[in-house]
LUMNU-629684 format. One record per atom (N, C-alpha, C): residue in one letter; atom name; x, y, z. Coordinates in steps of 0.02 Angstrom, whole numbers, plus 50000, padded with zeros to 5 digits. Each point is the difference from the previous one (the first is absolute). Example, Ala and Ser with C-alpha at 12.3 -4.5 7.8 and 13.67 -1.06 7.14 Angstrom:
% LUMNU-629684
+------+------+-------+-------+-------+
| code | site |     x |     y |     z |
+------+------+-------+-------+-------+
|    A |    N | 50660 | 49716 | 50390 |
|    A |   CA | 49955 | 50059 | 50000 |
|    A |    C | 50045 | 50060 | 50000 |
|    S |    N | 49982 | 50053 | 49964 |
|    S |   CA | 50042 | 50059 | 50003 |
|    S |    C | 49961 | 50055 | 50037 |
+------+------+-------+-------+-------+
//
This chain:
% LUMNU-629684
+------+------+-------+-------+-------+
| code | site |     x |     y |     z |
+------+------+-------+-------+-------+
|    M |    N | 54749 | 52065 | 53291 |
|    M |   CA | 50018 | 50040 | 50054 |
|    M |    C | 50096 | 50025 | 49973 |
|    K |    N | 50018 | 49948 | 49949 |
|    K |   CA | 50035 | 50009 | 49988 |
|    K |    C | 50017 | 50060 | 49921 |
|    R |    N | 49956 | 50022 | 49982 |
|    R |   CA | 49993 | 50052 | 49982 |
|    R |    C | 50003 | 50058 | 50014 |
|    W |    N | 49950 | 50009 | 50061 |
|    W |   CA | 50016 | 50062 | 50035 |
|    W |    C | 50062 | 50014 | 50040 |
|    I |    N | 50017 | 49939 | 50008 |
|    I |   CA | 50067 | 50008 | 50029 |
|    I |    C | 50055 | 50060 | 49933 |
|    G |    N | 50016 | 49954 | 49960 |
|    G |   CA | 50017 | 50018 | 49928 |
|    G |    C | 49984 | 50071 | 50004 |
|    I |    N | 49936 | 50038 | 49985 |
|    I |   CA | 49986 | 50032 | 49979 |
|    I |    C | 50031 | 50085 | 50085 |
|    G |    N | 49971 | 49966 | 50045 |
|    G |   CA | 50024 | 50038 | 50034 |
|    G |    C | 50093 | 50018 | 49993 |
|    V |    N | 50036 | 49961 | 49996 |
|    V |   CA | 50054 | 50020 | 49978 |
|    V |    C | 50014 | 50023 | 49942 |
|    I |    N | 49975 | 49996 | 49957 |
|    I |   CA | 50035 | 50052 | 49949 |
|    I |    C | 49959 | 50060 | 50023 |
|    S |    N | 49956 | 49996 | 50021 |
|    S |   CA | 49990 | 50088 | 50043 |
|    S |    C | 50057 | 50016 | 50017 |
|    I |    N | 50024 | 49953 | 50050 |
|    I |   CA | 50055 | 50041 | 50049 |
|    I |    C | 50057 | 50001 | 49953 |
|    A |    N | 50016 | 49957 | 49970 |
|    A |   CA | 50055 | 49994 | 49925 |
|    A |    C | 49996 | 50070 | 49979 |
|    L |    N | 49945 | 50035 | 49974 |
|    L |   CA | 50000 | 50048 | 49969 |
|    L |    C | 50010 | 50072 | 50047 |
|    L |    N | 49980 | 50013 | 50066 |
|    L |   CA | 50009 | 50026 | 50051 |
|    L |    C | 50068 | 50009 | 50016 |
|    F |    N | 50037 | 49956 | 50003 |
|    F |   CA | 50075 | 50018 | 49980 |
|    F |    C | 50048 | 49970 | 49971 |
|    A |    N | 49973 | 49990 | 49939 |
|    A |   CA | 50025 | 50008 | 49929 |
|    A |    C | 50068 | 50041 | 50013 |
|    A |    N | 49983 | 50056 | 49976 |
|    A |   CA | 50065 | 50063 | 49997 |
|    A |    C | 49999 | 50023 | 50077 |
|    C |    N | 50020 | 49961 | 50059 |
|    C |   CA | 50015 | 50011 | 50055 |
|    C |    C | 50079 | 49964 | 50010 |
|    G |    N | 50001 | 49948 | 49972 |
|    G |   CA | 50054 | 49945 | 50022 |
|    G |    C | 50055 | 49998 | 49934 |
|    G |    N | 50053 | 49958 | 50018 |
|    G |   CA | 50073 | 50007 | 49948 |
|    G |    C | 49993 | 50050 | 50003 |
|    D |    N | 50078 | 49990 | 50002 |
|    D |   CA | 50062 | 50054 | 50001 |
|    D |    C | 50008 | 50031 | 49913 |
|    D |    N | 49954 | 49959 | 49970 |
|    D |   CA | 50015 | 50023 | 49943 |
|    D |    C | 49927 | 50060 | 49983 |
|    G |    N | 49949 | 50024 | 50012 |
|    G |   CA | 49965 | 50044 | 50020 |
|    G |    C | 49924 | 49979 | 49946 |
|    G |    N | 50025 | 49926 | 50030 |
|    G |   CA | 49939 | 49961 | 49967 |
|    G |    C | 50014 | 49976 | 49898 |
|    G |    N | 50061 | 50011 | 50012 |
|    G |   CA | 50010 | 49960 | 49895 |
|    G |    C | 50002 | 49962 | 50004 |
|    G |    N | 49989 | 49988 | 49926 |
|    G |   CA | 49993 | 49928 | 49967 |
|    G |    C | 50033 | 50013 | 49944 |
|    G |    N | 49995 | 50087 | 49985 |
|    G |   CA | 50034 | 50026 | 49943 |
|    G |    C | 50011 | 50058 | 49975 |
|    D |    N | 50021 | 50008 | 49978 |
|    D |   CA | 50017 | 50093 | 49970 |
|    D |    C | 49945 | 50030 | 50016 |
|    S |    N | 49939 | 50000 | 49952 |
|    S |   CA | 49958 | 50018 | 50014 |
|    S |    C | 49924 | 49988 | 50035 |
|    P |    N | 49978 | 50041 | 50029 |
|    P |   CA | 49950 | 49986 | 50035 |
|    P |    C | 49936 | 49950 | 49946 |
|    L |    N | 49957 | 49947 | 50008 |
|    L |   CA | 49951 | 49963 | 49991 |
|    L |    C | 49957 | 50049 | 49994 |
|    S |    N | 49971 | 49971 | 49916 |
|    S |   CA | 49928 | 50053 | 50013 |
|    S |    C | 49945 | 49966 | 50045 |
|    L |    N | 49964 | 50062 | 49994 |
|    L |   CA | 49935 | 49963 | 50061 |
|    L |    C | 49963 | 49947 | 49987 |
|    Q |    N | 49993 | 49977 | 49937 |
|    Q |   CA | 49961 | 49939 | 49985 |
|    Q |    C | 50057 | 49931 | 49978 |
|    A |    N | 50065 | 50015 | 49983 |
|    A |   CA | 50042 | 49943 | 50014 |
|    A |    C | 50013 | 49978 | 50094 |
|    Y |    N | 50003 | 50055 | 50029 |
|    Y |   CA | 50011 | 49986 | 50064 |
|    Y |    C | 49943 | 49941 | 50052 |
|    F |    N | 49958 | 50052 | 49960 |
|    F |   CA | 49922 | 49938 | 50035 |
|    F |    C | 49980 | 49955 | 49962 |
|    D |    N | 50050 | 49967 | 49942 |
|    D |   CA | 49987 | 49965 | 49974 |
|    D |    C | 50060 | 49938 | 50037 |
|    R |    N | 50054 | 50046 | 50009 |
|    R |   CA | 50037 | 49954 | 50028 |
|    R |    C | 49991 | 49985 | 50082 |
|    V |    N | 49970 | 50017 | 50031 |
|    V |   CA | 49983 | 50005 | 50063 |
|    V |    C | 49930 | 49920 | 50007 |
|    E |    N | 49960 | 50022 | 49952 |
|    E |   CA | 49956 | 49956 | 49994 |
|    E |    C | 50020 | 49915 | 49991 |
|    E |    N | 50041 | 50016 | 49936 |
|    E |   CA | 50073 | 49940 | 50000 |
|    E |    C | 50016 | 49967 | 50044 |
|    L |    N | 50021 | 50048 | 50047 |
|    L |   CA | 50051 | 49979 | 50062 |
|    L |    C | 49939 | 49959 | 50057 |
|    G |    N | 49961 | 50044 | 50002 |
|    G |   CA | 49914 | 49969 | 50059 |
|    G |    C | 49982 | 49938 | 49941 |
|    A |    N | 49999 | 50002 | 49948 |
|    A |   CA | 49977 | 49906 | 50009 |
|    A |    C | 50062 | 49941 | 49983 |
|    D |    N | 50062 | 50034 | 50002 |
|    D |   CA | 50056 | 49971 | 50020 |
|    D |    C | 49976 | 49963 | 50075 |
|    V |    N | 49992 | 50061 | 50038 |
|    V |   CA | 49968 | 49996 | 50071 |
|    V |    C | 49961 | 49928 | 50008 |
|    D |    N | 49953 | 50031 | 49978 |
|    D |   CA | 49952 | 49951 | 49988 |
|    D |    C | 50022 | 49899 | 50002 |
|    S |    N | 50012 | 50016 | 49932 |
|    S |   CA | 50033 | 49932 | 49973 |
|    S |    C | 50023 | 49958 | 50062 |
|    R |    N | 50073 | 50032 | 50028 |
|    R |   CA | 50053 | 49972 | 50062 |
|    R |    C | 49954 | 49996 | 50052 |
|    Q |    N | 49953 | 50051 | 50014 |
|    Q |   CA | 49949 | 49980 | 50053 |
|    Q |    C | 49947 | 49921 | 50000 |
|    D |    N | 49989 | 50000 | 49919 |
|    D |   CA | 49941 | 49917 | 49985 |
|    D |    C | 50074 | 49981 | 50006 |
|    D |    N | 50066 | 49978 | 49988 |
|    D |   CA | 50013 | 49953 | 49991 |
|    D |    C | 50014 | 49961 | 50089 |
|    L |    N | 50001 | 50053 | 50044 |
|    L |   CA | 50000 | 49984 | 50068 |
|    L |    C | 49959 | 49942 | 50023 |
|    D |    N | 50043 | 49939 | 50038 |
|    D |   CA | 49939 | 49958 | 50016 |
|    D |    C | 49940 | 50050 | 50080 |
|    E |    N | 49967 | 49999 | 50020 |
|    E |   CA | 49974 | 50025 | 50076 |
|    E |    C | 50020 | 49942 | 50024 |
|    P |    N | 49998 | 50035 | 50068 |
|    P |   CA | 50042 | 49968 | 50058 |
|    P |    C | 49918 | 49969 | 50010 |
|    E |    N | 50028 | 49946 | 50010 |
|    E |   CA | 49955 | 49934 | 50054 |
|    E |    C | 49998 | 50006 | 50061 |
|    D |    N | 50056 | 50012 | 50043 |
|    D |   CA | 49966 | 50027 | 50078 |
|    D |    C | 50047 | 50045 | 50008 |
|    A |    N | 49999 | 50011 | 50049 |
|    A |   CA | 50051 | 50075 | 50067 |
|    A |    C | 50057 | 49974 | 49983 |
|    G |    N | 50029 | 49951 | 49977 |
|    G |   CA | 50092 | 49968 | 49986 |
|    G |    C | 50013 | 50032 | 49944 |
|    D |    N | 49962 | 50001 | 49954 |
|    D |   CA | 50010 | 49998 | 49913 |
|    D |    C | 49988 | 50088 | 50004 |
|    A |    N | 49960 | 50035 | 50032 |
|    A |   CA | 50006 | 50078 | 49995 |
|    A |    C | 50040 | 50037 | 49992 |
|    S |    N | 50058 | 49980 | 50045 |
|    S |   CA | 50039 | 50047 | 49984 |
|    S |    C | 50038 | 50016 | 49953 |
|    G |    N | 50036 | 49934 | 49966 |
|    G |   CA | 50027 | 49986 | 49932 |
|    G |    C | 49960 | 50041 | 49940 |
|    F |    N | 49914 | 49994 | 50013 |
|    F |   CA | 49973 | 50047 | 49958 |
|    F |    C | 50008 | 50056 | 50014 |
|    F |    N | 50011 | 50022 | 50047 |
|    F |   CA | 49984 | 50077 | 50005 |
|    F |    C | 50075 | 50018 | 49994 |
|    D |    N | 50059 | 49972 | 50001 |
|    D |   CA | 50068 | 50028 | 49960 |
|    D |    C | 50004 | 49991 | 49935 |
|    D |    N | 49963 | 49951 | 49961 |
|    D |   CA | 49985 | 50011 | 49948 |
|    D |    C | 49968 | 50049 | 49985 |
|    Q |    N | 49930 | 50020 | 50013 |
|    Q |   CA | 49958 | 50044 | 50002 |
|    Q |    C | 50045 | 50071 | 49998 |
|    A |    N | 50040 | 50020 | 50051 |
|    A |   CA | 50036 | 50049 | 49989 |
|    A |    C | 50045 | 49998 | 49963 |
|    K |    N | 50044 | 49977 | 49976 |
|    K |   CA | 50068 | 49985 | 49952 |
|    K |    C | 49959 | 50036 | 49920 |
|    I |    N | 49943 | 49944 | 49989 |
|    I |   CA | 49950 | 50046 | 49940 |
|    I |    C | 49994 | 50062 | 50008 |
|    L |    N | 49980 | 50019 | 50037 |
|    L |   CA | 49975 | 50075 | 50016 |
|    L |    C | 50074 | 50046 | 50006 |
|    E |    N | 50042 | 49964 | 50039 |
|    E |   CA | 50089 | 50056 | 49996 |
|    E |    C | 50021 | 50002 | 49917 |
|    D |    N | 49994 | 49956 | 49968 |
|    D |   CA | 50029 | 49973 | 49943 |
|    D |    C | 49964 | 50064 | 49960 |
|    N |    N | 49911 | 49975 | 50004 |
|    N |   CA | 49962 | 50065 | 49963 |
|    N |    C | 50031 | 50089 | 50014 |
|    L |    N | 50006 | 50006 | 50053 |
|    L |   CA | 50002 | 50085 | 50047 |
|    L |    C | 50071 | 49994 | 49957 |
|    D |    N | 50053 | 49976 | 49993 |
|    D |   CA | 50063 | 49989 | 49981 |
|    D |    C | 49992 | 50008 | 49909 |
|    D |    N | 49953 | 49982 | 49968 |
|    D |   CA | 50003 | 49994 | 49919 |
|    D |    C | 49940 | 50070 | 50017 |
|    V |    N | 49961 | 50022 | 49999 |
|    V |   CA | 49958 | 50054 | 50021 |
|    V |    C | 50071 | 50087 | 49994 |
|    R |    N | 50025 | 49968 | 50045 |
|    R |   CA | 50074 | 50075 | 50020 |
|    R |    C | 50032 | 50010 | 49964 |
|    D |    N | 50015 | 49950 | 49937 |
|    D |   CA | 50038 | 50005 | 49958 |
|    D |    C | 49979 | 50005 | 49941 |
|    L |    N | 49940 | 50010 | 49986 |
|    L |   CA | 49977 | 50041 | 49932 |
|    L |    C | 50012 | 50078 | 50056 |
|    N |    N | 49988 | 50024 | 49908 |
|    N |   CA | 50025 | 50103 | 49992 |
|    N |    C | 49935 | 50006 | 50003 |
|    P |    N | 49941 | 50024 | 50058 |
|    P |   CA | 49953 | 50037 | 49989 |
|    P |    C | 49988 | 50049 | 49975 |
|    P |    N | 49956 | 50031 | 49963 |
|    P |   CA | 50003 | 50056 | 49944 |
|    P |    C | 49983 | 50053 | 50062 |
|    S |    N | 49993 | 50053 | 49971 |
|    S |   CA | 50015 | 50069 | 50067 |
|    S |    C | 49921 | 50000 | 50045 |
|    E |    N | 49928 | 49968 | 49960 |
|    E |   CA | 49947 | 50013 | 50037 |
|    E |    C | 49987 | 49948 | 50068 |
|    V |    N | 50044 | 49938 | 49976 |
|    V |   CA | 50016 | 49972 | 50067 |
|    V |    C | 50034 | 49995 | 50027 |
|    A |    N | 50078 | 50019 | 49978 |
|    A |   CA | 50040 | 50025 | 50062 |
|    A |    C | 49974 | 50065 | 50040 |
|    A |    N | 49976 | 50050 | 49947 |
|    A |   CA | 49957 | 50057 | 50069 |
|    A |    C | 49954 | 49960 | 50065 |
|    R |    N | 49971 | 49974 | 49984 |
|    R |   CA | 49953 | 49978 | 50037 |
|    R |    C | 50008 | 49938 | 50058 |
|    T |    N | 50078 | 49970 | 49978 |
|    T |   CA | 50015 | 49961 | 50043 |
|    T |    C | 50091 | 50020 | 50051 |
|    T |    N | 50015 | 50041 | 49979 |
|    T |   CA | 50047 | 50046 | 50020 |
|    T |    C | 49988 | 50019 | 50079 |
|    P |    N | 50033 | 49999 | 50043 |
|    P |   CA | 49983 | 50053 | 50092 |
|    P |    C | 50005 | 50055 | 49946 |
|    S |    N | 49973 | 50043 | 50057 |
|    S |   CA | 49997 | 50072 | 50012 |
|    S |    C | 50055 | 50008 | 50018 |
+------+------+-------+-------+-------+
//
């Protein structure tokens, strides 16, 4: 289940990568190559998986709130990291709203 959450987050993050941030999705002066961009996104996804694996599953409803807060923080951090990337034009063109 955690893996599917991570995959979903990466998909959503890709959609919003060029939309967020005041610097146009920057992270450098020139955009990453397509391969470098997806390599970096994959690394960020692996980080999400690792951080989620480190979380203790809630044992009861009382523990669930903290668990979901931790999940949300991981996903928010990931989205910020993806937005900080400077996507190649092929990605930016598909993720920037018309």
